[in-house]
C-alpha positions as CSV (number, residue, x, y, z in Angstrom):
1,X,36.0,-8.5,93.9
2,X,36.2,-7.4,90.2
3,X,37.0,-10.1,87.8
4,X,40.1,-9.7,85.6
5,X,38.9,-9.8,81.9
6,X,39.7,-13.1,80.2
7,X,42.5,-12.8,77.6
8,X,40.2,-14.7,75.2
9,X,37.9,-11.6,75.1
10,X,40.8,-9.3,74.0
11,X,40.8,-8.2,70.3
12,X,44.6,-8.8,70.3
13,X,44.1,-12.5,71.4
14,X,41.3,-13.0,68.8
15,X,43.6,-11.7,66.1
16,X,46.5,-13.9,67.2
17,X,44.1,-17.0,67.3
18,X,43.0,-16.1,63.7
19,X,46.7,-16.0,62.6
20,X,47.4,-19.3,64.3
21,X,44.5,-20.9,62.3
22,X,45.5,-19.3,59.0
23,X,46.9,-21.6,56.3
24,X,50.6,-21.6,56.0
25,X,51.7,-18.5,54.0
26,X,48.4,-16.7,54.4
27,X,47.7,-16.8,50.7
28,X,45.6,-13.8,49.6
29,X,45.9,-12.1,53.1
30,X,47.4,-8.8,54.0
31,X,47.2,-6.7,57.1
32,X,47.4,-2.9,57.8
33,X,48.5,-1.8,61.3
34,X,47.4,1.8,62.2
35,X,49.6,3.1,65.0
36,X,47.0,5.4,66.6
37,X,48.5,4.8,70.0
38,X,51.3,7.2,68.9
39,X,48.9,10.1,68.3
40,X,49.2,13.1,70.6
41,X,47.1,12.6,73.7
42,X,44.7,15.3,72.7
43,X,43.9,13.4,69.5
44,X,43.8,10.0,71.2
45,X,40.4,10.5,72.8
46,X,38.0,7.5,72.6
47,X,35.5,9.2,70.4
48,X,38.2,10.1,67.9
49,X,39.4,6.5,67.8
50,X,35.8,5.4,67.2
51,X,35.5,7.9,64.4
52,X,38.6,6.5,62.8
53,X,37.2,2.9,63.0
54,X,34.0,4.0,61.2
55,X,36.0,4.7,58.1
56,X,36.4,0.9,57.7
57,X,32.7,0.1,57.9
58,X,32.2,-0.1,54.1
59,X,35.4,-2.2,53.7
60,X,34.3,-4.8,56.3
61,X,30.7,-5.0,55.0
62,X,31.6,-5.3,51.3
63,X,34.7,-7.4,51.5
64,X,36.3,-10.2,53.4
65,X,38.0,-7.9,55.9
66,X,37.9,-7.6,59.7
67,X,38.9,-4.7,61.9
68,X,40.5,-5.4,65.2
69,X,40.7,-2.6,67.7
70,X,43.6,-2.9,70.1
71,X,43.5,-1.9,73.7
72,X,46.2,0.7,73.2
73,X,44.1,2.5,70.5
74,X,45.9,0.9,67.6
75,X,43.7,-0.6,64.8
76,X,44.5,-3.5,62.6
77,X,42.6,-4.4,59.4
78,X,43.0,-8.0,58.2
79,X,42.0,-8.4,54.5
80,X,41.7,-11.4,52.3
81,X,41.5,-11.1,48.5
82,X,40.7,-7.4,48.9
83,X,42.0,-5.0,46.2
84,X,44.7,-2.9,47.9
85,X,43.2,0.4,46.8
86,X,40.0,-0.5,48.6
87,X,42.0,-0.6,51.9
88,X,44.1,2.5,51.0
89,X,41.0,4.7,50.8
90,X,39.9,4.4,54.4
91,X,43.5,4.5,55.6
92,X,43.9,7.9,53.9
93,X,40.6,9.0,55.4
94,X,42.0,8.3,58.8
95,X,45.1,10.3,57.8
96,X,42.9,13.2,56.9
97,X,41.0,12.9,60.1
98,X,44.2,13.4,62.1
99,X,45.9,15.6,59.5
100,X,47.1,18.1,62.2
101,X,48.9,15.4,64.1
102,X,52.6,14.8,63.3
103,X,52.0,11.1,63.1
104,X,50.2,11.4,59.8
105,X,52.7,13.6,58.1
106,X,54.8,12.3,55.2
107,X,57.6,14.4,53.6
108,X,56.8,16.1,50.3
109,X,58.7,13.6,48.2
110,X,56.4,10.8,49.4
111,X,59.5,8.6,49.9
112,X,59.7,9.1,53.7
113,X,58.6,6.7,56.4
114,X,54.9,6.4,56.9
115,X,54.5,6.5,60.7
116,X,50.7,6.1,60.6
117,X,50.5,2.7,59.0
118,X,52.5,-0.5,58.4
119,X,51.4,-2.9,55.7
120,X,52.1,-6.7,55.9
121,X,51.9,-9.1,52.9
122,X,51.0,-12.3,54.8
123,X,51.7,-14.5,51.8
124,X,55.3,-13.6,52.4
125,X,56.8,-15.8,55.2
126,X,59.0,-12.9,56.5
127,X,56.1,-10.5,56.7
128,X,53.9,-13.2,58.3
129,X,56.4,-13.9,61.0
130,X,57.0,-10.2,61.7
131,X,53.3,-9.6,62.0
132,X,52.8,-12.5,64.4
133,X,55.6,-11.1,66.6
134,X,53.9,-7.7,66.6
135,X,50.5,-9.1,67.5
136,X,52.1,-11.3,70.2
137,X,53.6,-8.2,71.8
138,X,50.2,-6.4,71.6
139,X,48.6,-9.4,73.4
140,X,51.1,-9.2,76.3
141,X,50.6,-5.4,76.5
142,X,46.8,-5.7,76.5
143,X,46.8,-8.5,79.2
144,X,49.0,-6.3,81.4
145,X,46.7,-3.3,80.8
146,X,43.6,-5.4,81.5
147,X,45.1,-6.6,84.8
148,X,46.0,-3.1,85.9
149,X,42.6,-1.8,85.0
150,X,40.9,-4.6,87.0
151,X,43.1,-3.8,90.0
152,X,42.3,-0.1,89.7
153,X,38.6,-1.0,89.4
154,X,38.7,-3.0,92.6
155,X,40.4,-0.1,94.4
156,X,37.9,2.4,93.1
157,X,35.0,0.1,94.0
158,X,36.2,-0.1,97.6
159,X,36.4,3.7,97.8
160,X,33.2,4.7,96.1
161,X,30.8,1.7,96.8
162,X,29.3,-1.2,95.0
163,X,28.6,-1.1,91.3
164,X,25.2,0.3,90.1
165,X,22.8,-2.4,89.2
166,X,19.4,-2.6,87.6
167,X,18.0,-3.4,91.1
168,X,19.5,-0.2,92.4
169,X,18.1,1.8,89.5
170,X,14.6,0.5,90.1
171,X,14.8,1.4,93.8
172,X,16.2,4.9,92.9
173,X,13.5,5.5,90.4
174,X,10.9,5.0,93.1
175,X,12.7,7.2,95.6
176,X,13.8,10.1,93.5
177,X,10.3,11.7,93.0
178,X,9.9,11.9,96.8
179,X,13.4,13.3,97.6
180,X,13.6,17.0,98.3
181,X,16.2,18.4,95.9
182,X,16.0,22.2,96.3
183,X,19.2,22.2,98.3
184,X,20.9,19.8,95.8
185,X,20.4,22.1,92.8
186,X,23.5,24.0,91.9
187,X,23.9,27.0,89.6
188,X,26.8,28.0,87.3
189,X,27.0,31.3,85.4
190,X,27.8,31.7,81.7
191,X,29.2,35.2,81.3
192,X,30.0,37.5,78.4
193,X,33.6,38.7,78.9
194,X,34.7,41.9,77.2
195,X,37.9,43.9,77.2
196,X,37.1,45.4,80.7
197,X,35.8,42.2,82.3
198,X,32.3,40.8,82.7
199,X,29.6,42.5,80.6
200,X,26.6,40.4,81.3
201,X,25.0,37.0,82.1
202,X,24.2,34.8,79.1
203,X,22.4,32.3,81.3
204,X,22.5,30.5,84.7
205,X,22.8,26.8,84.3
206,X,20.8,24.7,86.9
207,X,21.9,21.1,87.6
208,X,21.6,18.5,90.4
209,X,24.8,17.8,92.3
210,X,25.3,14.1,91.7
211,X,27.8,13.8,94.6
212,X,25.3,15.3,97.1
213,X,22.5,13.2,95.6
214,X,24.6,10.1,96.1
215,X,25.2,10.9,99.8
216,X,21.4,11.4,100.3
217,X,19.9,8.4,98.4
218,X,22.7,5.9,97.6
219,X,25.7,6.4,99.8
220,X,27.0,2.8,99.2
221,X,26.6,2.7,95.4
222,X,29.0,3.8,92.7
223,X,26.6,5.6,90.4
224,X,29.2,6.0,87.7
225,X,30.1,2.3,87.4
226,X,27.9,1.6,84.4
227,X,27.6,4.3,81.7
228,X,24.3,2.8,80.4
229,X,22.6,2.5,83.8
230,X,23.8,6.0,84.7
231,X,22.1,7.2,81.4
232,X,18.8,5.8,82.7
233,X,19.4,7.4,86.0
234,X,20.0,10.8,84.4
235,X,16.6,10.5,82.6
236,X,15.0,10.1,86.0
237,X,16.9,13.1,87.3
238,X,15.7,15.0,84.2
239,X,12.1,14.4,85.3
240,X,12.9,15.5,88.9
241,X,14.6,18.8,87.9
242,X,11.9,19.6,85.3
243,X,9.2,19.1,87.9
244,X,11.2,21.3,90.3
245,X,11.8,24.1,87.8
246,X,8.2,24.0,86.6
247,X,7.3,25.3,90.1
248,X,9.4,28.4,89.6
249,X,7.9,31.8,88.7
250,X,9.4,32.5,85.3
251,X,8.0,36.0,85.3
252,X,10.3,36.9,88.2
253,X,13.4,35.5,86.6
254,X,15.9,38.3,85.8
255,X,18.3,36.1,83.9
256,X,18.0,33.3,81.4
257,X,18.4,29.7,82.7
258,X,19.7,26.5,81.1
259,X,19.0,22.9,81.8
260,X,21.0,19.9,80.5
261,X,18.6,17.3,79.4
262,X,18.6,14.0,77.5
263,X,17.0,14.1,74.0
264,X,14.5,11.5,75.1
265,X,13.4,13.8,77.9
266,X,12.9,16.7,75.6
267,X,10.6,14.5,73.5
268,X,8.7,13.3,76.6
269,X,5.4,14.2,78.3
270,X,7.4,15.5,81.3
271,X,8.9,18.3,79.1
272,X,5.4,19.1,77.7
273,X,4.3,19.7,81.4
274,X,7.4,21.9,81.9
275,X,6.6,23.8,78.6
276,X,3.1,24.7,79.9
277,X,4.7,26.0,83.1
278,X,7.1,28.2,81.1
279,X,4.1,29.8,79.4
280,X,5.5,32.5,77.1
281,X,9.0,32.8,78.7
282,X,10.6,30.2,76.4
283,X,13.2,32.7,75.2
284,X,14.6,32.8,78.7
285,X,15.3,29.0,78.7
286,X,18.3,27.3,77.1
287,X,18.1,23.5,76.7
288,X,21.5,21.8,76.6
289,X,22.0,18.4,75.0
290,X,25.2,16.3,75.0
291,X,27.0,15.7,71.6
292,X,27.3,12.0,72.4
293,X,23.6,11.7,72.9
294,X,23.1,13.7,69.7
295,X,25.3,11.4,67.5
296,X,23.7,8.3,68.9
297,X,20.4,9.4,67.3
298,X,20.8,12.4,65.0
299,X,17.2,12.1,63.7
300,X,15.8,12.3,67.3
301,X,18.0,15.3,67.9
302,X,16.8,17.0,64.8
303,X,13.2,16.6,65.8
304,X,13.9,17.8,69.4
305,X,16.0,20.8,68.1
306,X,13.3,21.9,65.7
307,X,10.5,21.5,68.2
308,X,12.5,23.6,70.8
309,X,13.4,26.4,68.4
310,X,10.0,26.6,66.9
311,X,8.6,27.1,70.4
312,X,11.1,29.9,71.2
313,X,13.7,27.9,73.3
314,X,17.4,28.2,72.5
315,X,19.3,25.0,71.9
316,X,22.9,24.4,73.2
317,X,25.2,21.5,72.1
318,X,27.4,20.5,75.0
319,X,30.5,18.2,75.1
320,X,32.5,19.4,72.2
321,X,36.3,19.7,72.5
322,X,38.6,22.1,70.7
323,X,40.2,19.1,68.9
324,X,36.9,17.7,67.6
325,X,36.2,21.2,66.1
326,X,39.0,20.5,63.7
327,X,37.3,17.3,62.4
328,X,33.7,18.5,61.9
329,X,31.9,21.9,61.7
330,X,29.6,22.2,64.8
331,X,27.5,24.7,62.9
332,X,25.9,21.9,60.9
333,X,24.0,20.9,64.1
334,X,22.0,24.1,63.8
335,X,22.2,25.0,67.5
336,X,22.0,28.4,69.0
337,X,25.0,27.8,71.2
338,X,28.0,25.4,71.0
339,X,29.8,24.6,74.3
340,X,33.4,23.8,73.9
341,X,35.2,22.2,76.9
342,X,38.5,23.6,78.0
343,X,40.9,20.8,78.9
344,X,44.2,20.6,80.8
345,X,45.8,19.1,77.7
346,X,45.8,22.5,76.1
347,X,47.8,24.2,78.9
348,X,51.1,22.7,77.7
349,X,50.2,22.3,74.0
350,X,52.8,23.9,71.7
351,X,51.4,26.8,69.7
352,X,50.6,25.8,66.1
353,X,49.7,28.8,64.1
354,X,47.9,26.9,61.4
355,X,45.8,25.0,64.0
356,X,45.0,28.2,65.9
357,X,44.0,29.9,62.6
358,X,41.8,27.0,61.7
359,X,40.0,27.1,65.1
360,X,39.6,30.9,64.7
361,X,38.0,30.4,61.3
362,X,35.7,27.7,62.5
363,X,34.6,29.9,65.5
364,X,34.1,32.8,63.1
365,X,32.0,30.7,60.7
366,X,29.9,29.3,63.5
367,X,29.4,32.8,64.9
368,X,31.6,33.8,67.9
369,X,28.4,34.8,69.8
370,X,27.3,31.2,69.8
371,X,30.6,29.7,71.1
372,X,30.9,29.1,74.9
373,X,34.1,28.0,76.5
374,X,33.2,25.8,79.5
375,X,35.1,24.3,82.4
376,X,37.1,27.5,82.7
377,X,39.2,27.3,85.9
378,X,42.1,29.5,85.0
379,X,42.9,32.9,83.5
380,X,44.9,31.0,80.9
381,X,41.7,29.4,79.7
382,X,40.1,32.8,79.4
383,X,43.1,34.2,77.5
384,X,43.1,31.2,75.2
385,X,39.5,31.7,74.4
386,X,39.8,35.5,73.9
387,X,42.7,34.9,71.5
388,X,40.3,32.8,69.3
389,X,37.5,35.3,69.4
390,X,35.5,33.6,72.1
391,X,33.7,36.0,74.5
392,X,31.4,33.7,76.4
393,X,32.7,31.7,79.3
394,X,31.4,29.3,81.9
395,X,33.2,27.6,84.9
396,X,34.1,28.0,88.5
397,X,36.4,30.9,87.7
398,X,33.4,32.8,86.3
399,X,31.5,32.3,89.6
400,X,34.5,33.6,91.5
401,X,34.8,36.5,89.1
402,X,31.2,37.6,89.4
403,X,31.4,37.3,93.2
404,X,34.5,39.6,93.1
405,X,32.8,42.1,90.9
406,X,29.7,42.2,93.1
407,X,31.8,42.4,96.3
408,X,33.7,45.4,94.8
409,X,30.3,47.0,93.9
410,X,29.0,46.5,97.4
411,X,32.2,48.1,98.9
412,X,31.9,51.0,96.5
413,X,28.2,51.6,97.5
414,X,29.1,51.4,101.2
415,X,31.9,53.8,100.8
416,X,29.7,56.2,98.8
417,X,26.9,56.0,101.4
418,X,29.4,56.6,104.3
419,X,30.8,59.6,102.4
420,X,27.3,61.0,101.9
421,X,26.4,60.5,105.6
422,X,29.5,62.3,106.8
423,X,28.7,65.5,104.9
């Protein structure tokens, strides 16, 4: 049974304990509460919250300041003898980061309520008591959330199997090279869509179906229970699919292919073996790398990207959301393709002309031929992309669309052949 996290490990509880130990009046102390839990859901993604936290790195390293990250996504910075302007700077950077969100807006006079941040002078008894009440409420909320998550984890564990462990990983690494995977490799098309429909295949992505692999080699194990162990598992899967693809006849391939690989795999001996098998057909191979993997080691990505492009491969950055494109320019990564994931959160998003225009500009600057909208499962997603100038799409809808086009073509040929035979 999953263990309910101890309240003592919660940031909220650590902050409350700190306040309880603080000298009466909190001389020299002040706190800033950033209400990031009130951001729109599309802006409240974990990686955006982490980006916000990084703005305080210099403050906490150069001054007596501590950042506490609340379970509900709020952030609280506790400062002692820190010049106020030193804390204001990172707070304003966070405001700029989420500048499109109504939470960060202040009326033009500058006299309106600041919904993003609340400042507490802890040397003032009234502010100190108010802040303790706020933190106390956050503790209760976090404890309830932790209990609920633990209960959900127990339910999920029962439904999908026992958590992945290092022992499972060792066993799987020994089994994977011997497992036949031809029937586990799935394909998904990336299409160029024009005014009259599909106009060509950009590439055909090849990937291993994790669900089917689980049934074959680890039916009782939840492969997704540990993100770090799963990362090691994907590196093993990279080796398996590279070995499989290296056995293909690249001269007979009519369409480009893509493979989603870890950066460590691209820099490995396994990829060098694959490269020898490709032998002059590198321009027909797209190598995809995840943006999370990229930002965890940007130097390794730069080396991998340069090596791939110098050898004729095309590089694709995967895992970017439309929202993240408002915060950084994906063109700086120097990739040939940028894959942007369509999400359900955009189906009911109110139209914001300035936001749409910003996205259109970013796509134009990056080169609309390089942008791919992925996870496309509805005509609304296609229309959304076309409105922004995107013409390359990938997803289950694309597979159904090309099947329909090919079916119509077959029917037209049959009809033509029958008409010719009847003459």
